[in-house]
Wavefront OBJ file of the C-alpha trace (Angstrom):
o trace
v -44.669 49.185 -11.554
v -45.711 49.403 -15.191
v -45.713 46.405 -17.499
v -43.666 48.414 -19.983
v -40.971 48.907 -17.347
v -40.994 45.201 -16.542
v -40.675 44.316 -20.209
v -37.743 46.679 -20.687
v -36.058 45.399 -17.532
v -36.414 41.813 -18.763
v -35.073 42.731 -22.211
v -32.126 44.537 -20.642
v -31.467 41.605 -18.318
v -31.518 39.118 -21.196
v -29.226 41.362 -23.217
v -26.883 41.704 -20.252
v -26.680 37.911 -20.077
v -26.115 37.861 -23.835
v -29.069 35.516 -24.205
v -32.495 35.999 -25.701
v -34.043 32.743 -26.942
v -37.585 33.699 -25.902
v -36.840 37.072 -24.404
v -38.086 39.154 -27.298
l 1 2 3 4 5 6 7 8 9 10 11 12 13 14 15 16 17 18 19 20 21 22 23 24
C-alpha cells in the first residue's frame, strides 16, 4: 500500500461524502 494511494483514497472518500474540511 503506497501513501499516495492512501491519500487519493481519502480524498475520494471525502469527496464522496461531499465533505472536506481538513481532507485536502
